[in-house]
All heavy atoms as a GROMACS GRO file, in nm:
protein
  614
    1MET      N    1   1.435  -1.627   0.196
    1MET     CA    2   1.307  -1.575   0.249
    1MET      C    3   1.348  -1.431   0.315
    1MET      O    4   1.446  -1.437   0.398
    1MET     CB    5   1.245  -1.671   0.342
    1MET     CG    6   1.122  -1.626   0.414
    1MET     SD    7   1.035  -1.736   0.496
    1MET     CE    8   1.092  -1.707   0.664
    2ASP      N    9   1.267  -1.334   0.285
    2ASP     CA   10   1.279  -1.204   0.340
    2ASP      C   11   1.221  -1.204   0.479
    2ASP      O   12   1.101  -1.216   0.494
    2ASP     CB   13   1.218  -1.104   0.256
    2ASP     CG   14   1.250  -0.974   0.293
    2ASP    OD1   15   1.327  -0.933   0.403
    2ASP    OD2   16   1.181  -0.861   0.246
    3THR      N   17   1.300  -1.174   0.587
    3THR     CA   18   1.251  -1.184   0.721
    3THR      C   19   1.255  -1.030   0.778
    3THR      O   20   1.227  -1.023   0.896
    3THR     CB   21   1.328  -1.275   0.806
    3THR    OG1   22   1.468  -1.228   0.814
    3THR    CG2   23   1.322  -1.414   0.766
    4SER      N   24   1.281  -0.935   0.694
    4SER     CA   25   1.295  -0.792   0.747
    4SER      C   26   1.150  -0.746   0.775
    4SER      O   27   1.054  -0.788   0.717
    4SER     CB   28   1.355  -0.707   0.642
    4SER     OG   29   1.295  -0.712   0.524
    5ARG      N   30   1.138  -0.660   0.868
    5ARG     CA   31   1.005  -0.598   0.907
    5ARG      C   32   0.971  -0.490   0.803
    5ARG      O   33   1.065  -0.416   0.771
    5ARG     CB   34   1.010  -0.541   1.045
    5ARG     CG   35   0.878  -0.493   1.085
    5ARG     CD   36   0.880  -0.422   1.210
    5ARG     NE   37   0.748  -0.358   1.265
    5ARG     CZ   38   0.688  -0.259   1.205
    5ARG    NH1   39   0.740  -0.197   1.108
    5ARG    NH2   40   0.578  -0.212   1.253
    6HIS      N   41   0.871  -0.503   0.735
    6HIS     CA   42   0.826  -0.398   0.636
    6HIS      C   43   0.767  -0.281   0.705
    6HIS      O   44   0.683  -0.290   0.792
    6HIS     CB   45   0.725  -0.472   0.536
    6HIS     CG   46   0.785  -0.584   0.465
    6HIS    ND1   47   0.908  -0.570   0.388
    6HIS    CD2   48   0.760  -0.706   0.467
    6HIS    CE1   49   0.935  -0.692   0.332
    6HIS    NE2   50   0.840  -0.776   0.374
    7THR      N   51   0.803  -0.171   0.648
    7THR     CA   52   0.746  -0.039   0.704
    7THR      C   53   0.670   0.030   0.597
    7THR      O   54   0.675  -0.016   0.476
    7THR     CB   55   0.873   0.052   0.742
    7THR    OG1   56   0.943   0.083   0.632
    7THR    CG2   57   0.946  -0.017   0.847
    8MET      N   58   0.605   0.135   0.624
    8MET     CA   59   0.536   0.220   0.526
    8MET      C   60   0.629   0.264   0.424
    8MET      O   61   0.603   0.273   0.296
    8MET     CB   62   0.456   0.336   0.592
    8MET     CG   63   0.362   0.405   0.498
    8MET     SD   64   0.226   0.295   0.443
    8MET     CE   65   0.147   0.236   0.604
    9SER      N   66   0.748   0.299   0.467
    9SER     CA   67   0.847   0.341   0.368
    9SER      C   68   0.896   0.243   0.267
    9SER      O   69   0.909   0.262   0.157
    9SER     CB   70   0.972   0.396   0.436
    9SER     OG   71   1.082   0.444   0.351
   10THR      N   72   0.919   0.123   0.328
   10THR     CA   73   0.956   0.014   0.230
   10THR      C   74   0.837  -0.033   0.135
   10THR      O   75   0.868  -0.072   0.037
   10THR     CB   76   1.018  -0.109   0.324
   10THR    OG1   77   0.916  -0.163   0.403
   10THR    CG2   78   1.142  -0.066   0.393
   11LEU      N   79   0.715  -0.021   0.193
   11LEU     CA   80   0.589  -0.053   0.097
   11LEU      C   81   0.593   0.051  -0.010
   11LEU      O   82   0.576   0.006  -0.118
   11LEU     CB   83   0.472  -0.051   0.189
   11LEU     CG   84   0.353  -0.068   0.112
   11LEU    CD1   85   0.339  -0.206   0.045
   11LEU    CD2   86   0.213  -0.047   0.190
   12PHE      N   87   0.609   0.179   0.018
   12PHE     CA   88   0.603   0.269  -0.090
   12PHE      C   89   0.715   0.249  -0.192
   12PHE      O   90   0.699   0.266  -0.307
   12PHE     CB   91   0.613   0.408  -0.027
   12PHE     CG   92   0.479   0.472   0.002
   12PHE    CD1   93   0.393   0.411   0.105
   12PHE    CD2   94   0.429   0.582  -0.066
   12PHE    CE1   95   0.272   0.462   0.128
   12PHE    CE2   96   0.298   0.627  -0.040
   12PHE     CZ   97   0.218   0.574   0.055
   13ALA      N   98   0.836   0.205  -0.146
   13ALA     CA   99   0.943   0.181  -0.233
   13ALA      C  100   0.922   0.052  -0.314
   13ALA      O  101   0.931   0.064  -0.432
   13ALA     CB  102   1.079   0.154  -0.152
   14GLN      N  103   0.864  -0.042  -0.249
   14GLN     CA  104   0.815  -0.156  -0.331
   14GLN      C  105   0.709  -0.136  -0.438
   14GLN      O  106   0.710  -0.194  -0.538
   14GLN     CB  107   0.749  -0.270  -0.228
   14GLN     CG  108   0.710  -0.406  -0.285
   14GLN     CD  109   0.818  -0.486  -0.333
   14GLN    OE1  110   0.935  -0.473  -0.291
   14GLN    NE2  111   0.793  -0.570  -0.442
   15LEU      N  112   0.634  -0.030  -0.417
   15LEU     CA  113   0.522   0.001  -0.509
   15LEU      C  114   0.578   0.094  -0.625
   15LEU      O  115   0.508   0.145  -0.707
   15LEU     CB  116   0.395   0.068  -0.432
   15LEU     CG  117   0.321  -0.029  -0.354
   15LEU    CD1  118   0.232   0.053  -0.257
   15LEU    CD2  119   0.249  -0.134  -0.434
   16GLY      N  120   0.700   0.132  -0.599
   16GLY     CA  121   0.760   0.223  -0.689
   16GLY      C  122   0.725   0.379  -0.670
   16GLY      O  123   0.729   0.457  -0.772
   17LEU      N  124   0.693   0.408  -0.559
   17LEU     CA  125   0.653   0.542  -0.514
   17LEU      C  126   0.757   0.608  -0.425
   17LEU      O  127   0.830   0.540  -0.369
   17LEU     CB  128   0.517   0.537  -0.435
   17LEU     CG  129   0.406   0.480  -0.506
   17LEU    CD1  130   0.278   0.462  -0.413
   17LEU    CD2  131   0.365   0.558  -0.622
   18ASP      N  132   0.770   0.750  -0.426
   18ASP     CA  133   0.854   0.814  -0.336
   18ASP      C  134   0.823   0.755  -0.199
   18ASP      O  135   0.698   0.757  -0.150
   18ASP     CB  136   0.829   0.965  -0.358
   18ASP     CG  137   0.891   1.013  -0.483
   18ASP    OD1  138   0.967   0.955  -0.541
   18ASP    OD2  139   0.840   1.120  -0.537
   19ASN      N  140   0.929   0.737  -0.117
   19ASN     CA  141   0.898   0.675   0.017
   19ASN      C  142   0.956   0.756   0.130
   19ASN      O  143   0.971   0.702   0.232
   19ASN     CB  144   0.971   0.534   0.012
   19ASN     CG  145   1.107   0.534   0.003
   19ASN    OD1  146   1.164   0.624  -0.054
   19ASN    ND2  147   1.164   0.420   0.059
   20ASP      N  148   0.983   0.881   0.109
   20ASP     CA  149   1.015   0.970   0.233
   20ASP      C  150   0.888   1.008   0.294
   20ASP      O  151   0.783   1.007   0.246
   20ASP     CB  152   1.105   1.098   0.190
   20ASP     CG  153   1.026   1.181   0.085
   20ASP    OD1  154   1.014   1.152  -0.039
   20ASP    OD2  155   0.953   1.270   0.142
   21PRO      N  156   0.897   1.040   0.431
   21PRO     CA  157   0.776   1.080   0.505
   21PRO      C  158   0.695   1.190   0.446
   21PRO      O  159   0.577   1.175   0.448
   21PRO     CB  160   0.845   1.122   0.652
   21PRO     CG  161   0.968   1.053   0.645
   21PRO     CD  162   1.031   1.054   0.498
   22LYS      N  163   0.754   1.277   0.377
   22LYS     CA  164   0.680   1.391   0.322
   22LYS      C  165   0.599   1.345   0.216
   22LYS      O  166   0.477   1.375   0.200
   22LYS     CB  167   0.759   1.516   0.288
   22LYS     CG  168   0.701   1.636   0.234
   22LYS     CD  169   0.776   1.754   0.194
   22LYS     CE  170   0.712   1.858   0.150
   22LYS     NZ  171   0.788   1.963   0.110
   23SER      N  172   0.651   1.251   0.128
   23SER     CA  173   0.589   1.212   0.007
   23SER      C  174   0.478   1.099   0.058
   23SER      O  175   0.360   1.117  -0.004
   23SER     CB  176   0.674   1.122  -0.077
   23SER     OG  177   0.771   1.223  -0.135
   24ILE      N  178   0.491   1.037   0.155
   24ILE     CA  179   0.388   0.952   0.210
   24ILE      C  180   0.273   1.020   0.257
   24ILE      O  181   0.162   0.993   0.226
   24ILE     CB  182   0.448   0.848   0.309
   24ILE    CG1  183   0.548   0.744   0.246
   24ILE    CG2  184   0.337   0.768   0.373
   24ILE    CD1  185   0.641   0.659   0.340
   25ASP      N  186   0.297   1.131   0.337
   25ASP     CA  187   0.194   1.205   0.393
   25ASP      C  188   0.125   1.266   0.271
   25ASP      O  189  -0.004   1.273   0.282
   25ASP     CB  190   0.253   1.310   0.482
   25ASP     CG  191   0.155   1.391   0.560
   25ASP    OD1  192   0.059   1.335   0.613
   25ASP    OD2  193   0.171   1.517   0.553
   26GLY      N  194   0.185   1.325   0.180
   26GLY     CA  195   0.116   1.379   0.072
   26GLY      C  196   0.035   1.284  -0.018
   26GLY      O  197  -0.074   1.330  -0.060
   27PHE      N  198   0.084   1.165  -0.024
   27PHE     CA  199   0.000   1.062  -0.102
   27PHE      C  200  -0.128   1.031  -0.031
   27PHE      O  201  -0.223   1.025  -0.080
   27PHE     CB  202   0.081   0.918  -0.114
   27PHE     CG  203   0.022   0.812  -0.196
   27PHE    CD1  204   0.033   0.815  -0.323
   27PHE    CD2  205  -0.057   0.732  -0.109
   27PHE    CE1  206  -0.029   0.701  -0.389
   27PHE    CE2  207  -0.125   0.629  -0.180
   27PHE     CZ  208  -0.108   0.620  -0.327
   28VAL      N  209  -0.118   1.027   0.108
   28VAL     CA  210  -0.231   0.991   0.185
   28VAL      C  211  -0.327   1.108   0.188
   28VAL      O  212  -0.448   1.081   0.178
   28VAL     CB  213  -0.187   0.956   0.339
   28VAL    CG1  214  -0.309   0.949   0.436
   28VAL    CG2  215  -0.111   0.827   0.333
   29LYS      N  216  -0.285   1.225   0.192
   29LYS     CA  217  -0.371   1.342   0.184
   29LYS      C  218  -0.441   1.352   0.052
   29LYS      O  219  -0.554   1.396   0.038
   29LYS     CB  220  -0.289   1.470   0.218
   29LYS     CG  221  -0.260   1.476   0.359
   29LYS     CD  222  -0.185   1.613   0.393
   29LYS     CE  223  -0.146   1.610   0.542
   29LYS     NZ  224  -0.066   1.729   0.568
   30GLN      N  225  -0.371   1.324  -0.064
   30GLN     CA  226  -0.421   1.327  -0.188
   30GLN      C  227  -0.516   1.213  -0.238
   30GLN      O  228  -0.608   1.231  -0.314
   30GLN     CB  229  -0.313   1.331  -0.292
   30GLN     CG  230  -0.358   1.346  -0.433
   30GLN     CD  231  -0.227   1.338  -0.543
   30GLN    OE1  232  -0.125   1.326  -0.497
   30GLN    NE2  233  -0.266   1.361  -0.661
   31HIS      N  234  -0.504   1.096  -0.173
   31HIS     CA  235  -0.585   0.988  -0.225
   31HIS      C  236  -0.669   0.929  -0.097
   31HIS      O  237  -0.623   0.892   0.003
   31HIS     CB  238  -0.488   0.870  -0.264
   31HIS     CG  239  -0.405   0.903  -0.381
   31HIS    ND1  240  -0.274   0.949  -0.362
   31HIS    CD2  241  -0.425   0.903  -0.511
   31HIS    CE1  242  -0.220   0.981  -0.483
   31HIS    NE2  243  -0.321   0.954  -0.574
   32ARG      N  244  -0.795   0.941  -0.115
   32ARG     CA  245  -0.897   0.901  -0.019
   32ARG      C  246  -0.979   0.794  -0.096
   32ARG      O  247  -1.017   0.798  -0.192
   32ARG     CB  248  -0.984   1.008   0.038
   32ARG     CG  249  -0.908   1.133   0.093
   32ARG     CD  250  -0.812   1.100   0.183
   32ARG     NE  251  -0.869   1.057   0.316
   32ARG     CZ  252  -0.790   1.013   0.422
   32ARG    NH1  253  -0.661   1.008   0.426
   32ARG    NH2  254  -0.855   0.980   0.530
   33LEU      N  255  -1.029   0.683   0.007
   33LEU     CA  256  -1.093   0.571  -0.056
   33LEU      C  257  -1.229   0.576   0.023
   33LEU      O  258  -1.243   0.596   0.143
   33LEU     CB  259  -1.024   0.451  -0.034
   33LEU     CG  260  -0.905   0.416  -0.105
   33LEU    CD1  261  -0.839   0.288  -0.065
   33LEU    CD2  262  -0.930   0.414  -0.256
   34PRO      N  263  -1.336   0.545  -0.056
   34PRO     CA  264  -1.470   0.528   0.010
   34PRO      C  265  -1.469   0.389   0.083
   34PRO      O  266  -1.388   0.310   0.050
   34PRO     CB  267  -1.574   0.509  -0.102
   34PRO     CG  268  -1.489   0.515  -0.229
   34PRO     CD  269  -1.340   0.538  -0.204
   35ASP      N  270  -1.542   0.380   0.193
   35ASP     CA  271  -1.543   0.263   0.276
   35ASP      C  272  -1.562   0.137   0.211
   35ASP      O  273  -1.515   0.023   0.236
   35ASP     CB  274  -1.638   0.289   0.398
   35ASP     CG  275  -1.602   0.379   0.500
   35ASP    OD1  276  -1.477   0.401   0.500
   35ASP    OD2  277  -1.675   0.431   0.557
   36GLU      N  278  -1.651   0.145   0.096
   36GLU     CA  279  -1.693   0.019   0.023
   36GLU      C  280  -1.585  -0.028  -0.082
   36GLU      O  281  -1.601  -0.135  -0.143
   36GLU     CB  282  -1.833   0.036  -0.042
   36GLU     CG  283  -1.836   0.134  -0.153
   36GLU     CD  284  -1.854   0.287  -0.108
   36GLU    OE1  285  -1.861   0.304   0.016
   36GLU    OE2  286  -1.868   0.380  -0.184
   37MET      N  287  -1.484   0.057  -0.115
   37MET     CA  288  -1.378   0.017  -0.208
   37MET      C  289  -1.270  -0.066  -0.147
   37MET      O  290  -1.216  -0.012  -0.043
   37MET     CB  291  -1.334   0.152  -0.278
   37MET     CG  292  -1.241   0.111  -0.390
   37MET     SD  293  -1.174   0.271  -0.477
   37MET     CE  294  -1.323   0.293  -0.572
   38LEU      N  295  -1.230  -0.169  -0.205
   38LEU     CA  296  -1.112  -0.232  -0.175
   38LEU      C  297  -0.984  -0.162  -0.209
   38LEU      O  298  -0.988  -0.095  -0.318
   38LEU     CB  299  -1.099  -0.375  -0.238
   38LEU     CG  300  -1.210  -0.465  -0.198
   38LEU    CD1  301  -1.202  -0.604  -0.290
   38LEU    CD2  302  -1.202  -0.529  -0.058
   39LEU      N  303  -0.884  -0.157  -0.137
   39LEU     CA  304  -0.757  -0.085  -0.151
   39LEU      C  305  -0.715  -0.122  -0.293
   39LEU      O  306  -0.666  -0.041  -0.366
   39LEU     CB  307  -0.664  -0.121  -0.043
   39LEU     CG  308  -0.520  -0.064  -0.068
   39LEU    CD1  309  -0.538   0.102  -0.059
   39LEU    CD2  310  -0.428  -0.113   0.041
   40SER      N  311  -0.721  -0.241  -0.336
   40SER     CA  312  -0.659  -0.285  -0.455
   40SER      C  313  -0.737  -0.242  -0.579
   40SER      O  314  -0.694  -0.225  -0.680
   40SER     CB  315  -0.645  -0.448  -0.468
   40SER     OG  316  -0.779  -0.503  -0.451
   41GLN      N  317  -0.857  -0.190  -0.557
   41GLN     CA  318  -0.940  -0.148  -0.669
   41GLN      C  319  -0.938   0.022  -0.682
   41GLN      O  320  -0.997   0.070  -0.766
   41GLN     CB  321  -1.092  -0.165  -0.629
   41GLN     CG  322  -1.134  -0.317  -0.637
   41GLN     CD  323  -1.276  -0.337  -0.579
   41GLN    OE1  324  -1.342  -0.252  -0.520
   41GLN    NE2  325  -1.330  -0.450  -0.614
   42ALA      N  326  -0.847   0.069  -0.597
   42ALA     CA  327  -0.837   0.215  -0.607
   42ALA      C  328  -0.777   0.251  -0.749
   42ALA      O  329  -0.702   0.195  -0.817
   42ALA     CB  330  -0.735   0.267  -0.504
   43PRO      N  331  -0.838   0.368  -0.805
   43PRO     CA  332  -0.810   0.401  -0.937
   43PRO      C  333  -0.664   0.447  -0.963
   43PRO      O  334  -0.626   0.473  -1.076
   43PRO     CB  335  -0.910   0.504  -0.974
   43PRO     CG  336  -0.952   0.568  -0.843
   43PRO     CD  337  -0.939   0.442  -0.743
   44PHE      N  338  -0.596   0.492  -0.854
   44PHE     CA  339  -0.461   0.538  -0.860
   44PHE      C  340  -0.349   0.431  -0.881
   44PHE      O  341  -0.231   0.471  -0.895
   44PHE     CB  342  -0.436   0.646  -0.747
   44PHE     CG  343  -0.467   0.598  -0.623
   44PHE    CD1  344  -0.386   0.504  -0.540
   44PHE    CD2  345  -0.588   0.632  -0.549
   44PHE    CE1  346  -0.418   0.471  -0.414
   44PHE    CE2  347  -0.622   0.600  -0.424
   44PHE     CZ  348  -0.538   0.511  -0.348
   45TRP      N  349  -0.371   0.304  -0.883
   45TRP     CA  350  -0.272   0.213  -0.886
   45TRP      C  351  -0.262   0.173  -1.021
   45TRP      O  352  -0.357   0.166  -1.102
   45TRP     CB  353  -0.307   0.083  -0.804
   45TRP     CG  354  -0.336   0.091  -0.655
   45TRP    CD1  355  -0.447   0.044  -0.588
   45TRP    CD2  356  -0.245   0.145  -0.557
   45TRP    NE1  357  -0.431   0.074  -0.462
   45TRP    CE2  358  -0.302   0.150  -0.427
   45TRP    CE3  359  -0.114   0.210  -0.577
   45TRP    CZ2  360  -0.244   0.186  -0.312
   45TRP    CZ3  361  -0.055   0.252  -0.447
   45TRP    CH2  362  -0.121   0.254  -0.328
   46ASN      N  363  -0.139   0.137  -1.068
   46ASN     CA  364  -0.108   0.083  -1.198
   46ASN      C  365  -0.129  -0.075  -1.178
   46ASN      O  366  -0.150  -0.119  -1.059
   46ASN     CB  367   0.023   0.121  -1.260
   46ASN     CG  368   0.134   0.068  -1.180
   46ASN    OD1  369   0.136  -0.052  -1.126
   46ASN    ND2  370   0.244   0.142  -1.172
   47GLU      N  371  -0.121  -0.142  -1.292
   47GLU     CA  372  -0.154  -0.287  -1.285
   47GLU      C  373  -0.058  -0.366  -1.196
   47GLU      O  374  -0.094  -0.456  -1.112
   47GLU     CB  375  -0.160  -0.343  -1.424
   47GLU     CG  376  -0.214  -0.481  -1.442
   47GLU     CD  377  -0.350  -0.490  -1.392
   47GLU    OE1  378  -0.439  -0.404  -1.415
   47GLU    OE2  379  -0.403  -0.592  -1.330
   48GLY      N  380   0.066  -0.330  -1.210
   48GLY     CA  381   0.174  -0.399  -1.117
   48GLY      C  382   0.150  -0.373  -0.975
   48GLY      O  383   0.162  -0.455  -0.891
   49GLN      N  384   0.115  -0.253  -0.944
   49GLN     CA  385   0.087  -0.215  -0.793
   49GLN      C  386  -0.034  -0.293  -0.745
   49GLN      O  387  -0.041  -0.342  -0.636
   49GLN     CB  388   0.072  -0.079  -0.778
   49GLN     CG  389   0.186   0.011  -0.806
   49GLN     CD  390   0.164   0.149  -0.823
   49GLN    OE1  391   0.064   0.201  -0.882
   49GLN    NE2  392   0.266   0.245  -0.785
   50ARG      N  393  -0.146  -0.285  -0.828
   50ARG     CA  394  -0.263  -0.356  -0.796
   50ARG      C  395  -0.245  -0.512  -0.771
   50ARG      O  396  -0.291  -0.571  -0.673
   50ARG     CB  397  -0.356  -0.339  -0.910
   50ARG     CG  398  -0.503  -0.409  -0.886
   50ARG     CD  399  -0.597  -0.376  -0.984
   50ARG     NE  400  -0.635  -0.222  -0.977
   50ARG     CZ  401  -0.595  -0.138  -1.064
   50ARG    NH1  402  -0.541  -0.159  -1.168
   50ARG    NH2  403  -0.642  -0.005  -1.029
   51HIS      N  404  -0.161  -0.560  -0.874
   51HIS     CA  405  -0.127  -0.707  -0.851
   51HIS      C  406  -0.058  -0.737  -0.718
   51HIS      O  407  -0.080  -0.841  -0.656
   51HIS     CB  408  -0.065  -0.751  -0.968
   51HIS     CG  409  -0.012  -0.910  -0.970
   51HIS    ND1  410  -0.106  -1.000  -0.996
   51HIS    CD2  411   0.106  -0.955  -0.943
   51HIS    CE1  412  -0.036  -1.131  -0.978
   51HIS    NE2  413   0.079  -1.092  -0.946
   52PHE      N  414   0.048  -0.659  -0.698
   52PHE     CA  415   0.116  -0.668  -0.580
   52PHE      C  416   0.032  -0.666  -0.443
   52PHE      O  417   0.043  -0.754  -0.362
   52PHE     CB  418   0.228  -0.580  -0.560
   52PHE     CG  419   0.309  -0.581  -0.432
   52PHE    CD1  420   0.409  -0.671  -0.418
   52PHE    CD2  421   0.276  -0.484  -0.339
   52PHE    CE1  422   0.468  -0.683  -0.297
   52PHE    CE2  423   0.353  -0.495  -0.218
   52PHE     CZ  424   0.443  -0.585  -0.182
   53ILE      N  425  -0.054  -0.578  -0.436
   53ILE     CA  426  -0.141  -0.559  -0.322
   53ILE      C  427  -0.236  -0.684  -0.315
   53ILE      O  428  -0.257  -0.733  -0.213
   53ILE     CB  429  -0.212  -0.428  -0.343
   53ILE    CG1  430  -0.123  -0.308  -0.313
   53ILE    CG2  431  -0.320  -0.423  -0.225
   53ILE    CD1  432  -0.174  -0.174  -0.352
   54GLU      N  433  -0.302  -0.713  -0.428
   54GLU     CA  434  -0.391  -0.828  -0.423
   54GLU      C  435  -0.315  -0.974  -0.389
   54GLU      O  436  -0.375  -1.044  -0.300
   54GLU     CB  437  -0.458  -0.843  -0.560
   54GLU     CG  438  -0.555  -0.743  -0.595
   54GLU     CD  439  -0.614  -0.744  -0.738
   54GLU    OE1  440  -0.542  -0.820  -0.828
   54GLU    OE2  441  -0.714  -0.692  -0.783
   55GLU      N  442  -0.199  -0.988  -0.445
   55GLU     CA  443  -0.132  -1.122  -0.415
   55GLU      C  444  -0.090  -1.111  -0.277
   55GLU      O  445  -0.099  -1.210  -0.210
   55GLU     CB  446  -0.025  -1.119  -0.522
   55GLU     CG  447   0.054  -1.252  -0.497
   55GLU     CD  448   0.170  -1.274  -0.596
   55GLU    OE1  449   0.146  -1.239  -0.720
   55GLU    OE2  450   0.273  -1.316  -0.555
   56SER      N  451  -0.033  -1.002  -0.215
   56SER     CA  452   0.015  -0.997  -0.085
   56SER      C  453  -0.095  -1.023   0.014
   56SER      O  454  -0.072  -1.097   0.104
   56SER     CB  455   0.076  -0.864  -0.052
   56SER     OG  456   0.192  -0.836  -0.135
   57LEU      N  457  -0.207  -0.970   0.000
   57LEU     CA  458  -0.322  -0.988   0.086
   57LEU      C  459  -0.379  -1.132   0.077
   57LEU      O  460  -0.417  -1.196   0.169
   57LEU     CB  461  -0.432  -0.876   0.059
   57LEU     CG  462  -0.393  -0.738   0.089
   57LEU    CD1  463  -0.504  -0.641   0.056
   57LEU    CD2  464  -0.358  -0.726   0.246
   58ARG      N  465  -0.394  -1.175  -0.054
   58ARG     CA  466  -0.438  -1.312  -0.071
   58ARG      C  467  -0.352  -1.424  -0.009
   58ARG      O  468  -0.398  -1.520   0.057
   58ARG     CB  469  -0.460  -1.341  -0.225
   58ARG     CG  470  -0.519  -1.476  -0.265
   58ARG     CD  471  -0.544  -1.501  -0.402
   58ARG     NE  472  -0.422  -1.471  -0.493
   58ARG     CZ  473  -0.409  -1.362  -0.571
   58ARG    NH1  474  -0.508  -1.285  -0.592
   58ARG    NH2  475  -0.291  -1.358  -0.644
   59GLU      N  476  -0.230  -1.402  -0.012
   59GLU     CA  477  -0.148  -1.502   0.047
   59GLU      C  478  -0.099  -1.479   0.181
   59GLU      O  479  -0.017  -1.539   0.241
   59GLU     CB  480  -0.008  -1.504  -0.047
   59GLU     CG  481  -0.035  -1.551  -0.193
   59GLU     CD  482   0.093  -1.570  -0.281
   59GLU    OE1  483   0.193  -1.533  -0.219
   59GLU    OE2  484   0.060  -1.592  -0.390
   60ASP      N  485  -0.147  -1.373   0.247
   60ASP     CA  486  -0.123  -1.323   0.381
   60ASP      C  487   0.025  -1.303   0.390
   60ASP      O  488   0.077  -1.358   0.493
   60ASP     CB  489  -0.184  -1.420   0.485
   60ASP     CG  490  -0.186  -1.360   0.624
   60ASP    OD1  491  -0.189  -1.240   0.634
   60ASP    OD2  492  -0.192  -1.433   0.716
   61ALA      N  493   0.090  -1.254   0.301
   61ALA     CA  494   0.240  -1.241   0.295
   61ALA      C  495   0.283  -1.138   0.391
   61ALA      O  496   0.199  -1.068   0.464
   61ALA     CB  497   0.279  -1.171   0.157
   62ASP      N  498   0.420  -1.133   0.408
   62ASP     CA  499   0.483  -1.035   0.503
   62ASP      C  500   0.430  -0.891   0.495
   62ASP      O  501   0.442  -0.809   0.589
   62ASP     CB  502   0.626  -1.055   0.495
   62ASP     CG  503   0.686  -1.182   0.545
   62ASP    OD1  504   0.608  -1.260   0.615
   62ASP    OD2  505   0.803  -1.217   0.509
   63TRP      N  506   0.400  -0.856   0.378
   63TRP     CA  507   0.351  -0.718   0.347
   63TRP      C  508   0.206  -0.702   0.394
   63TRP      O  509   0.165  -0.582   0.399
   63TRP     CB  510   0.362  -0.693   0.187
   63TRP     CG  511   0.494  -0.686   0.135
   63TRP    CD1  512   0.561  -0.790   0.071
   63TRP    CD2  513   0.592  -0.588   0.146
   63TRP    NE1  514   0.692  -0.754   0.030
   63TRP    CE2  515   0.703  -0.624   0.078
   63TRP    CE3  516   0.583  -0.462   0.204
   63TRP    CZ2  517   0.818  -0.539   0.070
   63TRP    CZ3  518   0.703  -0.372   0.193
   63TRP    CH2  519   0.805  -0.412   0.129
   64SER      N  520   0.139  -0.786   0.423
   64SER     CA  521  -0.001  -0.773   0.454
   64SER      C  522  -0.032  -0.664   0.568
   64SER      O  523  -0.131  -0.590   0.556
   64SER     CB  524  -0.069  -0.913   0.499
   64SER     OG  525  -0.080  -0.982   0.390
   65GLU      N  526   0.042  -0.688   0.675
   65GLU     CA  527   0.026  -0.588   0.786
   65GLU      C  528   0.032  -0.443   0.743
   65GLU      O  529  -0.049  -0.358   0.777
   65GLU     CB  530   0.109  -0.622   0.894
   65GLU     CG  531   0.085  -0.556   1.027
   65GLU     CD  532   0.167  -0.592   1.134
   65GLU    OE1  533   0.205  -0.707   1.161
   65GLU    OE2  534   0.200  -0.502   1.231
   66VAL      N  535   0.137  -0.405   0.670
   66VAL     CA  536   0.170  -0.276   0.643
   66VAL      C  537   0.074  -0.234   0.522
   66VAL      O  538   0.035  -0.114   0.515
   66VAL     CB  539   0.318  -0.233   0.610
   66VAL    CG1  540   0.343  -0.314   0.474
   66VAL    CG2  541   0.342  -0.095   0.604
   67ILE      N  542   0.031  -0.328   0.440
   67ILE     CA  543  -0.080  -0.288   0.334
   67ILE      C  544  -0.199  -0.249   0.416
   67ILE      O  545  -0.275  -0.146   0.374
   67ILE     CB  546  -0.097  -0.402   0.235
   67ILE    CG1  547   0.034  -0.418   0.152
   67ILE    CG2  548  -0.216  -0.377   0.159
   67ILE    CD1  549   0.038  -0.535   0.063
   68ASP      N  550  -0.251  -0.329   0.507
   68ASP     CA  551  -0.370  -0.307   0.592
   68ASP      C  552  -0.350  -0.172   0.672
   68ASP      O  553  -0.449  -0.099   0.672
   68ASP     CB  554  -0.385  -0.400   0.697
   68ASP     CG  555  -0.435  -0.532   0.654
   68ASP    OD1  556  -0.481  -0.532   0.525
   68ASP    OD2  557  -0.428  -0.640   0.707
   69GLU      N  558  -0.239  -0.130   0.704
   69GLU     CA  559  -0.213   0.006   0.772
   69GLU      C  560  -0.231   0.112   0.671
   69GLU      O  561  -0.294   0.218   0.699
   69GLU     CB  562  -0.062   0.003   0.831
   69GLU     CG  563  -0.039   0.147   0.903
   69GLU     CD  564   0.100   0.135   0.955
   69GLU    OE1  565   0.159   0.022   0.968
   69GLU    OE2  566   0.162   0.242   0.967
   70LEU      N  567  -0.176   0.098   0.550
   70LEU     CA  568  -0.200   0.210   0.438
   70LEU      C  569  -0.348   0.200   0.417
   70LEU      O  570  -0.407   0.314   0.402
   70LEU     CB  571  -0.124   0.153   0.324
   70LEU     CG  572  -0.148   0.239   0.204
   70LEU    CD1  573  -0.110   0.383   0.231
   70LEU    CD2  574  -0.067   0.194   0.081
   71ASP      N  575  -0.429   0.081   0.403
   71ASP     CA  576  -0.555   0.091   0.371
   71ASP      C  577  -0.638   0.177   0.475
   71ASP      O  578  -0.719   0.262   0.439
   71ASP     CB  579  -0.623  -0.061   0.386
   71ASP     CG  580  -0.757  -0.064   0.332
   71ASP    OD1  581  -0.820   0.021   0.265
   71ASP    OD2  582  -0.821  -0.174   0.362
   72ALA      N  583  -0.610   0.162   0.608
   72ALA     CA  584  -0.667   0.235   0.712
   72ALA      C  585  -0.639   0.378   0.702
   72ALA      O  586  -0.721   0.463   0.727
   72ALA     CB  587  -0.628   0.178   0.848
   73MET      N  588  -0.511   0.416   0.668
   73MET     CA  589  -0.470   0.557   0.652
   73MET      C  590  -0.543   0.623   0.532
   73MET      O  591  -0.566   0.756   0.545
   73MET     CB  592  -0.324   0.574   0.627
   73MET     CG  593  -0.230   0.524   0.734
   73MET     SD  594  -0.056   0.497   0.691
   73MET     CE  595  -0.012   0.663   0.643
   74LEU      N  596  -0.595   0.557   0.437
   74LEU     CA  597  -0.666   0.611   0.317
   74LEU      C  598  -0.801   0.628   0.330
   74LEU      O  599  -0.878   0.666   0.247
   74LEU     CB  600  -0.622   0.534   0.192
   74LEU     CG  601  -0.480   0.532   0.150
   74LEU    CD1  602  -0.464   0.431   0.035
   74LEU    CD2  603  -0.433   0.678   0.116
   75ARG      N  604  -0.856   0.595   0.458
   75ARG     CA  605  -1.007   0.599   0.484
   75ARG      C  606  -1.035   0.734   0.550
   75ARG      O  607  -0.967   0.785   0.618
   75ARG     CB  608  -1.054   0.483   0.566
   75ARG     CG  609  -1.024   0.340   0.512
   75ARG     CD  610  -1.094   0.322   0.387
   75ARG     NE  611  -1.041   0.194   0.324
   75ARG     CZ  612  -1.105   0.137   0.223
   75ARG    NH1  613  -1.214   0.190   0.182
   75ARG    NH2  614  -1.042   0.040   0.170
   0.00000   0.00000   0.00000
């Protein structure tokens, strides 16, 4: 079992995205979500990323907190 604390950087790495602070900031500036759209429904995710986000939130996995943080950042 993974007991490490997940950060925004580790989430981006898990999603296969560049995970340095400048890349994360650029991603957030480039991608905005309307309030009514679920994070997992965003058009910029590929199928694997979408599945990871949906499953992590559904199972209230260790990743849920940082995924929720990303969701808030994209609003």
